[in-house]
C-alpha positions as CSV (number, residue, x, y, z in Angstrom):
1,M,-11.2,-10.1,9.1
2,L,-8.2,-9.6,11.4
3,P,-8.5,-10.6,15.0
4,S,-8.4,-6.9,15.8
5,G,-11.3,-6.0,13.5
6,A,-11.1,-2.9,11.4
7,T,-9.6,-0.8,14.2
8,E,-9.5,-2.6,17.5
9,T,-11.2,-5.4,19.5
10,D,-11.5,-6.0,23.2
11,Y,-11.2,-9.6,24.5
12,T,-11.9,-10.7,28.0
13,V,-9.3,-13.2,29.2
14,E,-9.9,-15.4,32.3
15,V,-6.9,-17.0,34.1
16,T,-7.4,-19.6,36.7
17,G,-4.6,-20.7,39.1
18,V,-4.7,-23.9,41.2
19,T,-2.2,-24.6,44.1
20,G,-1.8,-27.3,46.7
21,L,-1.6,-31.1,46.5
22,N,-3.9,-32.2,49.4
23,T,-5.9,-29.1,49.9
24,Q,-6.3,-27.2,46.7
25,S,-6.9,-23.5,46.5
26,T,-8.2,-21.9,43.2
27,V,-8.1,-18.3,42.3
28,T,-9.6,-16.8,39.1
29,A,-8.9,-13.4,37.6
30,T,-10.0,-11.7,34.5
31,F,-8.6,-8.8,32.4
32,T,-9.4,-7.1,29.1
33,L,-6.9,-7.6,26.3
34,K,-7.2,-4.9,23.6
35,L,-5.9,-5.9,20.1
36,K,-5.3,-3.0,17.8
37,N,-5.1,-3.2,14.1
38,P,-1.5,-2.4,13.1
39,C,-2.5,-1.5,9.5
40,I,-4.1,1.8,10.4
41,D,-1.2,3.3,12.4
42,S,1.7,4.9,10.5
43,S,3.9,4.2,13.6
44,Y,3.8,0.5,12.7
45,V,3.2,0.5,8.9
46,T,4.8,2.6,6.1
47,I,5.1,2.4,2.4
48,Q,8.5,2.8,0.9
49,T,8.5,4.2,-2.6
50,V,11.0,3.6,-5.3
51,A,12.7,6.2,-7.4
52,L,11.2,6.6,-10.9
53,V,13.7,6.5,-13.7
54,D,13.5,9.3,-16.2
55,Q,12.3,8.1,-19.6
56,V,12.8,9.6,-23.1
57,Y,10.0,9.3,-25.7
58,D,10.1,10.6,-29.3
59,L,6.7,11.8,-30.6
60,Y,5.2,9.5,-33.2
61,D,7.3,6.6,-31.9
62,F,4.9,3.7,-32.2
63,V,6.5,0.6,-30.8
64,P,4.0,-1.5,-31.5
65,D,1.4,-0.2,-29.0
66,G,3.4,2.9,-27.9
67,F,6.4,3.3,-25.7
68,S,6.1,1.4,-22.4
69,W,8.0,1.1,-19.2
70,T,7.3,-0.5,-15.8
71,H,8.4,0.8,-12.4
72,D,9.5,-1.3,-9.5
73,P,7.0,-2.2,-6.9
74,F,6.8,-0.3,-3.6
75,T,7.5,-2.0,-0.3
76,L,5.5,-2.3,2.8
77,N,7.6,-1.8,6.0
78,T,6.1,-3.1,9.2
79,T,7.5,-2.7,12.7
80,P,8.3,-4.2,15.3
81,I,7.8,-7.5,13.4
82,T,7.5,-8.3,9.7
83,H,3.9,-9.4,8.7
84,S,1.6,-9.5,5.7
85,L,-1.7,-8.7,7.4
86,C,-2.3,-5.3,5.6
87,G,-2.9,-6.5,2.1
88,D,-2.1,-5.0,-1.3
89,F,-1.4,-1.5,-2.6
90,T,-3.5,0.6,-4.8
91,Y,-1.3,2.6,-7.1
92,E,-2.3,6.0,-8.6
93,A,-0.4,7.8,-11.3
94,T,-0.4,11.3,-12.7
95,F,1.0,12.8,-15.9
96,M,1.5,16.6,-16.1
97,G,-0.6,16.9,-12.8
98,S,-3.6,15.0,-14.0
99,A,-4.7,11.5,-12.9
100,I,-4.2,8.8,-15.5
101,T,-5.7,5.3,-15.9
102,A,-5.4,2.4,-18.3
103,A,-7.8,4.3,-20.6
104,S,-6.1,7.7,-20.5
105,T,-4.4,9.4,-23.4
106,P,-1.7,10.1,-24.4
107,V,-0.3,8.3,-21.3
108,K,-1.9,5.2,-19.9
109,Y,-1.1,3.6,-16.6
110,D,-1.9,-0.1,-15.7
111,T,-2.1,-0.3,-11.9
112,L,-1.9,-4.1,-11.9
113,T,1.4,-4.3,-14.0
114,R,2.7,-0.9,-12.9
115,T,3.2,-0.1,-16.6
116,F,3.1,3.3,-18.3
117,T,2.4,3.4,-22.0
118,I,2.6,6.6,-24.2
119,Y,1.9,7.4,-27.8
120,S,1.4,11.0,-29.0
121,E,1.7,13.2,-32.0
122,D,1.1,16.4,-29.9
123,F,4.0,18.8,-30.3
124,A,2.8,20.6,-27.1
125,L,4.3,17.7,-25.2
126,I,7.9,18.3,-26.4
127,G,10.2,18.8,-23.4
128,A,10.3,17.3,-19.9
129,Q,6.9,16.4,-18.6
130,P,6.3,15.2,-15.0
131,F,4.8,11.9,-14.0
132,T,4.2,10.7,-10.5
133,I,3.2,7.5,-8.7
134,A,1.6,7.3,-5.3
135,A,0.1,4.3,-3.4
136,H,-2.0,3.5,-0.4
137,L,-3.0,0.3,1.2
138,T,-6.1,-0.9,-0.6
139,D,-8.0,-1.9,2.6
140,Y,-6.5,0.9,4.8
141,P,-6.3,4.1,2.6
142,S,-5.0,6.2,5.6
143,I,-1.6,4.5,5.1
144,A,-0.3,6.1,2.0
145,T,2.8,7.5,0.4
146,A,3.6,11.2,0.9
147,A,1.5,13.4,-1.4
């Protein structure tokens, strides 16, 4: 767990000052330090997407497990400092507006390798068909790419 907890954590800090050589004087003061989790605030953490490259697939093209391509990973941008406290992404893909997984047909999407695979004999798929990728922080789903 982060020092800030899931959202924020208050810490009481005590500071003691001592002055004087022969006759010492001591003063103690306390204050509350609030540490906020930077991974839940889009002012400090954003996901930068990559452009998906258009692909061309010919129906019935079986190479050997279907036509595959892998997209580049997204990037986590943090400000004001670079850190890796927020963890990994969870990727989500759609084909023709429907969510796809590693078990979907005719298009599969492996979230671990970021790989699409397609095999189809369906002539209804002829023409340009849209596919999309979105991502969110696995541990902090409120930080996500634009829908």
